[in-house]
C-alpha positions as a printed Julia matrix, in Angstrom:
274×3 Matrix{Float64}:
 -15.83  -11.87    7.65
 -19.34  -10.45    7.65
 -20.47   -6.91    8.42
 -20.85   -7.59   12.15
 -17.28   -8.88   12.34
 -15.95   -5.86   10.43
 -17.7    -3.44   12.78
 -16.44   -5.34   15.82
 -12.89   -5.13   14.45
 -13.35   -1.4    13.92
 -14.27   -0.89   17.57
 -11.2    -2.83   18.67
  -9.04   -0.73   16.36
 -10.52    2.51   17.74
  -9.67    1.49   21.31
  -6.12    0.56   20.29
  -5.63    3.8    18.37
  -6.33    6.05   21.35
  -3.03    5.22   23.02
  -1.1     5.01   19.75
  -2.22    8.52   18.76
  -0.5     9.83   21.91
   2.75    7.99   21.24
   5.93    9.9    20.4
   7.55    9.91   16.99
  10.5     8.15   18.57
   8.22    5.32   19.66
   6.64    5.06   16.23
  10.1     4.89   14.68
  10.96    2.09   17.1
   7.94    0.07   16.02
   8.64    0.63   12.33
  12.26   -0.32   12.96
  11.14   -3.61   14.47
   8.93   -4.18   11.44
  11.94   -3.6     9.19
  13.95   -6.15   11.17
  11.13   -8.66   10.87
  10.82   -8.2     7.09
  14.55   -8.72    6.64
  14.62  -11.75    8.93
  11.64  -13.37    7.19
  12.38  -12.22    3.63
  12.76  -15.73    2.18
   9.54  -16.93    3.81
   7.65  -13.85    2.61
   8.93  -14.43   -0.94
   7.77  -18.05   -0.87
   4.29  -16.95    0.24
   4.19  -14.31   -2.5
   5.2   -16.88   -5.11
   2.56  -19.34   -3.92
  -0.24  -16.8    -3.99
   0.54  -14.6    -6.98
   2.63  -16.87   -9.2
   5.68  -14.61   -9.16
   9.23  -15.85   -9.23
  11.18  -15.61   -5.98
  13.48  -13.05   -7.58
  10.58  -10.84   -8.63
   9.03  -11.15   -5.18
  12.29  -10.02   -3.6
  12.91   -7.13   -6.0
   9.29   -6.06   -6.45
   7.98   -6.38   -2.9
  10.62   -6.89   -0.2
  12.95   -4.18   -1.5
  10.26   -1.45   -1.9
   8.76   -2.25    1.51
  12.18   -2.01    3.19
  12.9     1.26    1.4
   9.54    2.7     2.45
  10.19    1.69    6.05
  13.68    3.22    5.98
  12.45    6.45    4.38
   9.52    6.82    6.78
  11.7     6.16    9.82
  14.15    8.82    8.66
  11.76   11.44    7.25
   8.25   10.81    8.61
   8.47   13.07   11.65
   9.76   16.0     9.59
   6.74   15.85    7.31
   4.26   15.58   10.19
   5.53   18.47   12.31
   3.45   21.7    12.43
   4.17   24.12    9.59
   4.12   27.9     9.87
   2.27   29.44    6.93
   1.34   32.92    5.82
  -1.72   34.45    7.42
  -2.4    36.44    4.25
  -3.98   39.82    4.73
  -4.54   39.13    8.44
  -1.06   40.33    9.36
  -1.95   40.56   13.06
  -2.55   36.8    13.09
  -0.25   33.8    13.12
  -1.15   30.76   11.03
   0.05   27.19   11.08
  -0.89   23.77    9.74
  -1.02   20.99   12.31
  -1.22   17.3    11.46
  -3.3    15.07   13.74
  -4.07   11.34   13.45
  -7.26   10.62   11.54
  -8.23    7.53   13.53
  -8.72    4.22   11.73
  -7.7     3.84    8.09
  -9.4     1.18    5.98
  -7.28   -0.44    3.26
  -8.58   -2.65    0.42
  -5.89   -4.59   -1.45
  -5.74   -6.4    -4.79
  -3.94   -9.72   -5.25
  -1.01   -8.69   -7.47
   1.39   -7.55   -4.7
   0.17   -9.56   -1.7
   2.73   -8.19    0.76
   3.5    -4.7    -0.53
  -0.2    -3.85   -0.89
  -0.63   -4.42    2.85
   2.53   -2.67    3.97
   2.48    0.29    1.56
  -0.47    2.15    3.12
   0.01    0.72    6.62
   3.51    2.19    7.13
   2.55    5.89    6.74
  -0.75    5.32    8.54
   1.1     4.01   11.59
   3.69    6.79   11.46
   0.87    9.34   11.47
  -0.69    7.79   14.58
  -3.51    5.8    13.01
  -4.83    2.26   13.31
  -5.37    0.13   10.19
  -8.01   -2.34    9.03
  -6.72   -4.02    5.87
  -9.0    -6.17    3.73
  -6.9    -8.44    1.49
  -8.0   -10.04   -1.77
  -9.85  -13.34   -1.52
  -7.15  -14.69   -3.86
  -4.35  -13.94   -1.38
  -5.95  -14.91    1.92
  -3.55  -17.78    2.65
  -0.82  -15.5     3.97
  -3.2   -13.16    5.82
  -2.94  -14.94    9.21
   0.84  -15.17    8.78
   1.21  -11.42    8.22
  -1.27  -10.77   11.04
   0.85  -12.85   13.39
   3.96  -10.82   12.51
   2.18   -7.53   13.18
   0.89   -8.83   16.5
   4.38  -10.01   17.45
   5.97   -6.62   16.78
   3.21   -4.57   18.38
   2.96   -6.75   21.48
   6.73   -6.86   21.96
   6.79   -3.06   21.78
   4.02   -2.77   24.37
   1.13   -1.84   22.07
  -2.22   -3.44   21.36
  -2.16   -6.01   18.53
  -5.53   -4.6    17.47
  -3.71   -1.61   16.01
  -3.3    -3.45   12.68
  -5.92   -6.03   11.73
  -6.16   -7.94    8.45
  -9.64   -8.77    7.2
 -10.5   -11.61    4.83
 -13.54  -12.09    2.66
 -15.12  -11.27   -0.68
 -16.65   -8.09   -2.08
 -19.23   -7.91    0.72
 -16.46   -7.67    3.3
 -14.81   -4.81    1.42
 -18.16   -3.03    1.1
 -18.78   -3.45    4.84
 -15.37   -1.9     5.56
 -16.09    1.11    3.34
 -19.46    1.67    5.02
 -18.29    0.88    8.56
 -17.35    4.44    9.54
 -13.58    4.24    9.2
 -11.94    7.64    8.95
 -10.29    7.15    5.56
 -10.28    4.48    2.84
  -7.28    3.59    0.69
  -8.3     1.42   -2.29
  -6.16   -0.16   -4.98
  -7.9    -1.93   -7.85
 -10.07   -1.56  -10.9
 -12.0     1.51  -12.01
 -15.28   -0.36  -11.6
 -14.62   -1.34   -8.01
 -13.18    2.11   -7.29
 -16.52    3.57   -8.33
 -18.26    1.23   -5.87
 -15.92    2.36   -3.1
 -16.79    6.0    -3.74
 -20.5     5.17   -3.74
 -20.16    3.39   -0.41
 -18.09    6.17    1.12
 -20.88    8.69    0.6
 -22.92    7.28    3.5
 -20.43    8.63    6.07
 -18.67   11.18    3.84
 -15.51    9.1     4.27
 -12.49   10.53    2.4
 -10.98    8.07   -0.05
  -7.73    7.55   -1.96
  -8.13    5.53   -5.15
  -5.24    3.95   -7.03
  -6.92    2.64  -10.18
  -5.92    1.06  -13.46
  -4.94    3.18  -16.42
  -3.68    3.0   -20.0
   0.0     3.63  -19.41
   2.13    4.38  -22.46
   5.76    3.32  -22.92
   7.57    5.56  -25.43
  10.83    4.31  -26.95
  12.93    7.02  -28.6
  15.52    6.15  -31.23
  18.38    7.33  -28.99
  17.3     5.25  -25.98
  19.39    2.43  -24.54
  18.09   -0.34  -26.79
  18.6    -3.28  -24.43
  17.14   -1.38  -21.52
  14.11   -0.39  -23.57
  13.46   -3.99  -24.6
  13.82   -5.16  -21.0
  11.52   -2.38  -19.81
   8.87   -3.32  -22.35
   9.04   -6.97  -21.31
   8.72   -6.06  -17.64
   5.83   -3.7   -18.32
   3.91   -6.33  -20.25
   4.63   -9.55  -18.37
   5.17   -8.81  -14.66
   1.97   -9.94  -12.88
   0.7   -10.83  -16.36
   0.45   -7.1   -16.97
  -2.07   -6.7   -14.15
  -0.45   -3.9   -12.19
  -0.49   -0.12  -12.01
   2.83    0.2   -13.84
   1.89   -2.1   -16.73
   2.73   -0.94  -20.27
  -0.65   -0.94  -21.98
   0.64    0.73  -25.16
   4.15    0.88  -26.61
   5.15    3.61  -29.05
   8.45    3.06  -30.89
  10.17    5.55  -33.16
  10.33    4.58  -36.84
  14.13    4.36  -36.99
  14.32    1.45  -34.55
  10.83   -0.02  -34.9
  11.67   -3.16  -36.88
  14.73   -3.92  -34.78
  12.76   -3.37  -31.57
   9.91   -5.67  -32.61
  12.35   -8.4   -33.63
  14.19   -8.16  -30.3
  10.97   -8.32  -28.29
   9.68  -11.31  -30.28
  12.97  -13.14  -29.73
  12.8   -12.39  -25.99
   9.21  -13.61  -25.77
């Protein structure tokens, strides 16, 4: 999708968001509940798509993507309203005043996803954005575009069945230029997951409209194994941290520190497992 298409999608999302912003929390819970039903009903199909696109096993797709998405939906349905209600706060030295924090929808949230969790990376930011009354434009990785129209169809099915515009959640496909167009389009917030280099480009693009951004970037995560740790669990944790998604994920174990007392035994166990 080129820049003109991205901007056209944004205008459609803005029109859809007007009515959604006025919806009740009960209605938003109903929509998220229907999404939860859909995920559970299509779990096997979703796992097959994840395996095709990212190379994961079906088991890892179920445990690493379906389960967290369902838990996030359940938690948001149960707790989202409580965290979005107005909060009374201290008025400080102005004792004759009353002060409160009110939460209002931002508008349209732009999401840019990497390839490593093709389903969760779409749903993770979209769930709270919807609960807070926003629309979503989600640009998926060019490496995981096969399932994009499938996921789009599911969103449209749920939204239409619940009486809302299917333009409320739109999935964009394309390369870096499409992501750059989304960042510069005038969306009201950008949520980016990916590398430090591309995160820097997102910040640079956001400056044009002073768009607030959330960046989830790569790091150098350390795994520390103490000599009184559960040995088998530590070995399994190290293997997961190194090999899930070929180590290309935010929770990857980039460095492993092992206490001297169990170092040789730990290395031998990891080598055997590999």
